[in-house]
C-alpha atoms as an extended CHARMM CRD file, in Angstrom:
* protein
*
       124  EXT
         1         1  MET       CA              0.0430000000        0.0250000000       -0.0280000000  PROA      1               0.0000000000
         2         2  LEU       CA              1.2620000000        3.3380000000       -1.0440000000  PROA      2               0.0000000000
         3         3  THR       CA              1.8720000000        5.8620000000        1.8860000000  PROA      3               0.0000000000
         4         4  ILE       CA              1.4900000000        9.5380000000        1.1550000000  PROA      4               0.0000000000
         5         5  ALA       CA              2.1260000000       12.4810000000        3.3690000000  PROA      5               0.0000000000
         6         6  ILE       CA             -0.2050000000       15.5590000000        3.0820000000  PROA      6               0.0000000000
         7         7  VAL       CA              1.2030000000       18.8910000000        4.4970000000  PROA      7               0.0000000000
         8         8  GLU       CA             -1.5660000000       21.2710000000        4.6100000000  PROA      8               0.0000000000
         9         9  ASP       CA             -2.5800000000       24.0070000000        7.3340000000  PROA      9               0.0000000000
        10        10  ASP       CA             -6.1070000000       24.3610000000        6.5650000000  PROA      10              0.0000000000
        11        11  ASP       CA             -7.7060000000       21.4790000000        8.8530000000  PROA      11              0.0000000000
        12        12  GLY       CA            -10.7280000000       21.1180000000        6.7940000000  PROA      12              0.0000000000
        13        13  VAL       CA             -8.7970000000       20.9080000000        3.6110000000  PROA      13              0.0000000000
        14        14  ARG       CA             -6.2750000000       18.5720000000        5.0810000000  PROA      14              0.0000000000
        15        15  LEU       CA             -8.9820000000       16.2260000000        6.4250000000  PROA      15              0.0000000000
        16        16  ALA       CA            -10.8480000000       16.1930000000        2.9080000000  PROA      16              0.0000000000
        17        17  TYR       CA             -7.5660000000       15.1010000000        1.3260000000  PROA      17              0.0000000000
        18        18  ALA       CA             -6.8520000000       12.5330000000        3.7850000000  PROA      18              0.0000000000
        19        19  ASP       CA            -10.1780000000       11.0550000000        3.4580000000  PROA      19              0.0000000000
        20        20  LEU       CA             -9.9780000000       11.3010000000       -0.3360000000  PROA      20              0.0000000000
        21        21  MET       CA             -6.5030000000        9.5550000000       -0.3070000000  PROA      21              0.0000000000
        22        22  SER       CA             -7.7030000000        6.9060000000        2.0680000000  PROA      22              0.0000000000
        23        23  SER       CA            -10.8100000000        6.0840000000        0.1010000000  PROA      23              0.0000000000
        24        24  TYR       CA             -8.5650000000        5.2400000000       -2.7230000000  PROA      24              0.0000000000
        25        25  GLY       CA             -6.5350000000        2.7530000000       -0.4640000000  PROA      25              0.0000000000
        26        26  TYR       CA             -3.7830000000        5.0010000000        0.3300000000  PROA      26              0.0000000000
        27        27  GLU       CA             -2.1950000000        5.0750000000        3.7120000000  PROA      27              0.0000000000
        28        28  VAL       CA             -2.1590000000        8.5390000000        4.7380000000  PROA      28              0.0000000000
        29        29  ARG       CA             -0.0230000000       10.6910000000        7.3220000000  PROA      29              0.0000000000
        30        30  ALA       CA             -1.3410000000       14.5300000000        7.5250000000  PROA      30              0.0000000000
        31        31  PHE       CA              0.5450000000       17.3710000000        8.9870000000  PROA      31              0.0000000000
        32        32  GLY       CA             -0.5310000000       21.0430000000        9.5210000000  PROA      32              0.0000000000
        33        33  SER       CA              2.7890000000       22.2810000000        8.9160000000  PROA      33              0.0000000000
        34        34  ALA       CA              6.2050000000       21.8830000000        7.2540000000  PROA      34              0.0000000000
        35        35  GLU       CA              7.8310000000       21.8520000000       10.7730000000  PROA      35              0.0000000000
        36        36  ASP       CA              5.5480000000       18.9190000000       11.8570000000  PROA      36              0.0000000000
        37        37  PHE       CA              6.4280000000       16.9300000000        8.8250000000  PROA      37              0.0000000000
        38        38  ILE       CA              9.9620000000       17.5510000000        9.2640000000  PROA      38              0.0000000000
        39        39  SER       CA              9.7760000000       16.4240000000       12.9020000000  PROA      39              0.0000000000
        40        40  SER       CA              7.8580000000       13.3080000000       12.2020000000  PROA      40              0.0000000000
        41        41  SER       CA              9.5280000000       10.0080000000       11.9990000000  PROA      41              0.0000000000
        42        42  CYS       CA              7.6310000000        8.8740000000        8.8400000000  PROA      42              0.0000000000
        43        43  HSD       CA             10.0380000000       10.0260000000        6.1450000000  PROA      43              0.0000000000
        44        44  ASP       CA             11.2060000000        6.3450000000        5.2830000000  PROA      44              0.0000000000
        45        45  GLU       CA              7.7730000000        5.1020000000        4.4420000000  PROA      45              0.0000000000
        46        46  VAL       CA              6.2390000000        8.0460000000        2.7480000000  PROA      46              0.0000000000
        47        47  GLU       CA              6.2430000000        7.3980000000       -0.7810000000  PROA      47              0.0000000000
        48        48  CYS       CA              4.4950000000       10.8990000000       -2.0370000000  PROA      48              0.0000000000
        49        49  LEU       CA              4.0730000000       14.4710000000       -0.7000000000  PROA      49              0.0000000000
        50        50  ILE       CA              1.1240000000       16.5140000000       -1.2520000000  PROA      50              0.0000000000
        51        51  LEU       CA              2.2250000000       19.7370000000       -0.2820000000  PROA      51              0.0000000000
        52        52  ASP       CA              0.6260000000       23.1290000000        0.0920000000  PROA      52              0.0000000000
        53        53  GLN       CA              2.7920000000       26.1480000000       -0.7750000000  PROA      53              0.0000000000
        54        54  ARG       CA              1.4790000000       28.7450000000        1.4200000000  PROA      54              0.0000000000
        55        55  LEU       CA              2.0960000000       27.4040000000        5.0300000000  PROA      55              0.0000000000
        56        56  PRO       CA              2.8300000000       29.2630000000        8.4370000000  PROA      56              0.0000000000
        57        57  GLY       CA              6.6860000000       28.9280000000        9.0960000000  PROA      57              0.0000000000
        58        58  ILE       CA              8.4230000000       26.9810000000        6.4800000000  PROA      58              0.0000000000
        59        59  SER       CA              6.6760000000       27.4090000000        3.0510000000  PROA      59              0.0000000000
        60        60  GLY       CA              6.2320000000       24.6510000000        0.5360000000  PROA      60              0.0000000000
        61        61  LEU       CA              9.1680000000       25.8330000000       -1.6360000000  PROA      61              0.0000000000
        62        62  GLU       CA             11.4370000000       25.8810000000        1.4660000000  PROA      62              0.0000000000
        63        63  LEU       CA             10.5030000000       22.5290000000        2.4710000000  PROA      63              0.0000000000
        64        64  GLN       CA             11.0060000000       21.2400000000       -1.0410000000  PROA      64              0.0000000000
        65        65  ALA       CA             14.3960000000       22.8620000000       -0.8260000000  PROA      65              0.0000000000
        66        66  GLN       CA             15.1280000000       21.3660000000        2.6050000000  PROA      66              0.0000000000
        67        67  LEU       CA             14.4630000000       17.6450000000        1.1030000000  PROA      67              0.0000000000
        68        68  GLN       CA             16.5620000000       18.3170000000       -1.8000000000  PROA      68              0.0000000000
        69        69  ARG       CA             19.4540000000       19.1850000000        0.4880000000  PROA      69              0.0000000000
        70        70  GLN       CA             18.7140000000       15.7120000000        2.3640000000  PROA      70              0.0000000000
        71        71  ARG       CA             18.8800000000       14.0540000000       -1.2680000000  PROA      71              0.0000000000
        72        72  SER       CA             15.2910000000       13.0670000000       -0.9360000000  PROA      72              0.0000000000
        73        73  THR       CA             13.7640000000       11.5320000000       -4.0660000000  PROA      73              0.0000000000
        74        74  LEU       CA             10.1510000000       12.0830000000       -2.4400000000  PROA      74              0.0000000000
        75        75  PRO       CA              7.8160000000       13.1350000000       -5.3240000000  PROA      75              0.0000000000
        76        76  ILE       CA              5.8220000000       16.1820000000       -4.5790000000  PROA      76              0.0000000000
        77        77  VAL       CA              2.6340000000       17.1770000000       -5.8140000000  PROA      77              0.0000000000
        78        78  PHE       CA              1.7590000000       20.9340000000       -4.8580000000  PROA      78              0.0000000000
        79        79  VAL       CA             -1.3050000000       22.3870000000       -4.4010000000  PROA      79              0.0000000000
        80        80  THR       CA             -1.8400000000       26.2380000000       -3.9740000000  PROA      80              0.0000000000
        81        81  SER       CA             -4.4720000000       28.9690000000       -3.8990000000  PROA      81              0.0000000000
        82        82  HSD       CA             -1.9710000000       31.4350000000       -4.6880000000  PROA      82              0.0000000000
        83        83  ASP       CA             -0.8160000000       30.2650000000       -7.9620000000  PROA      83              0.0000000000
        84        84  ASP       CA              1.7080000000       32.4410000000       -9.7980000000  PROA      84              0.0000000000
        85        85  ASP       CA              4.0990000000       31.6090000000      -12.8060000000  PROA      85              0.0000000000
        86        86  VAL       CA              7.2310000000       32.2420000000      -10.5900000000  PROA      86              0.0000000000
        87        87  THR       CA              6.2100000000       29.9990000000       -7.9400000000  PROA      87              0.0000000000
        88        88  ARG       CA              5.0460000000       27.1670000000      -10.3640000000  PROA      88              0.0000000000
        89        89  MET       CA              8.2800000000       27.3780000000      -12.4030000000  PROA      89              0.0000000000
        90        90  LYS       CA             10.5390000000       27.1410000000       -9.3090000000  PROA      90              0.0000000000
        91        91  ALA       CA              8.5620000000       24.1370000000       -7.9860000000  PROA      91              0.0000000000
        92        92  LEU       CA              8.5880000000       22.4170000000      -11.2230000000  PROA      92              0.0000000000
        93        93  GLU       CA             12.2950000000       23.1600000000      -11.8740000000  PROA      93              0.0000000000
        94        94  ASN       CA             13.0290000000       21.9270000000       -8.3810000000  PROA      94              0.0000000000
        95        95  GLY       CA             11.5870000000       18.5610000000       -9.1780000000  PROA      95              0.0000000000
        96        96  ALA       CA              7.7510000000       18.9450000000       -8.2490000000  PROA      96              0.0000000000
        97        97  VAL       CA              5.7770000000       16.3010000000      -10.3320000000  PROA      97              0.0000000000
        98        98  HSD       CA              2.6360000000       18.2920000000      -10.4530000000  PROA      98              0.0000000000
        99        99  PHE       CA              1.4810000000       21.7970000000       -9.4060000000  PROA      99              0.0000000000
       100       100  LEU       CA             -2.3030000000       22.1520000000       -8.8260000000  PROA      100             0.0000000000
       101       101  ASN       CA             -4.4260000000       25.1030000000       -8.1220000000  PROA      101             0.0000000000
       102       102  LYS       CA             -7.1070000000       25.2040000000       -5.4390000000  PROA      102             0.0000000000
       103       103  PRO       CA             -9.8310000000       24.4400000000       -5.5110000000  PROA      103             0.0000000000
       104       104  ILE       CA             -8.6110000000       21.1350000000       -6.9960000000  PROA      104             0.0000000000
       105       105  ASP       CA            -10.5430000000       18.4760000000       -8.6090000000  PROA      105             0.0000000000
       106       106  ALA       CA            -10.4640000000       15.3830000000       -6.4760000000  PROA      106             0.0000000000
       107       107  ASP       CA            -10.0060000000       12.8750000000       -9.4440000000  PROA      107             0.0000000000
       108       108  GLU       CA             -7.1700000000       15.0590000000      -10.5710000000  PROA      108             0.0000000000
       109       109  LEU       CA             -5.2910000000       14.9770000000       -7.3090000000  PROA      109             0.0000000000
       110       110  VAL       CA             -5.6530000000       11.1530000000       -7.2120000000  PROA      110             0.0000000000
       111       111  ARG       CA             -4.3070000000       10.8920000000      -10.7900000000  PROA      111             0.0000000000
       112       112  CYS       CA             -1.4740000000       13.0670000000       -9.8540000000  PROA      112             0.0000000000
       113       113  VAL       CA             -0.4460000000       11.1590000000       -7.0450000000  PROA      113             0.0000000000
       114       114  ALA       CA             -0.6190000000        7.9750000000       -8.8890000000  PROA      114             0.0000000000
       115       115  ASP       CA              1.3720000000        9.4660000000      -11.6240000000  PROA      115             0.0000000000
       116       116  ALA       CA              3.9420000000       10.8100000000       -9.3100000000  PROA      116             0.0000000000
       117       117  HSD       CA              4.3350000000        7.4170000000       -7.7910000000  PROA      117             0.0000000000
       118       118  SER       CA              4.6770000000        5.7000000000      -10.9920000000  PROA      118             0.0000000000
       119       119  ARG       CA              7.3730000000        8.2330000000      -12.3380000000  PROA      119             0.0000000000
       120       120  THR       CA              9.3700000000        7.7550000000       -9.1720000000  PROA      120             0.0000000000
       121       121  ARG       CA              9.2670000000        3.8820000000       -9.6240000000  PROA      121             0.0000000000
       122       122  GLN       CA             10.3620000000        4.2450000000      -13.2050000000  PROA      122             0.0000000000
       123       123  GLY       CA             13.0270000000        6.4980000000      -12.1540000000  PROA      123             0.0000000000
       124       124  ASN       CA             11.9070000000        9.4490000000      -14.1380000000  PROA      124             0.0000000000
């Protein structure tokens, strides 16, 4: 079973994502901040990260950069309600697999997570 992490500061959105992904058979670890994710002990079991860009404290882009410095190959699906071309380009150039705008389509999020996992398994 694929384990995904969700880092989203909005409690309702985080719960909705977790319920959605659980309904598709994914094991879910949910966090309200990047700091909570960083301090967790689940890094080795997580195979995909759904990551909000705008977070209190460490932003999604900053967490992505920190994971890169740790040589993490964790695929990231960004979600944001504050889309701009510079942020999108930076996230994708730094290895994000997808960059979605809120409100997101549930089916699209599920497809993006499956695609991210598939690409990682293929080494792309």
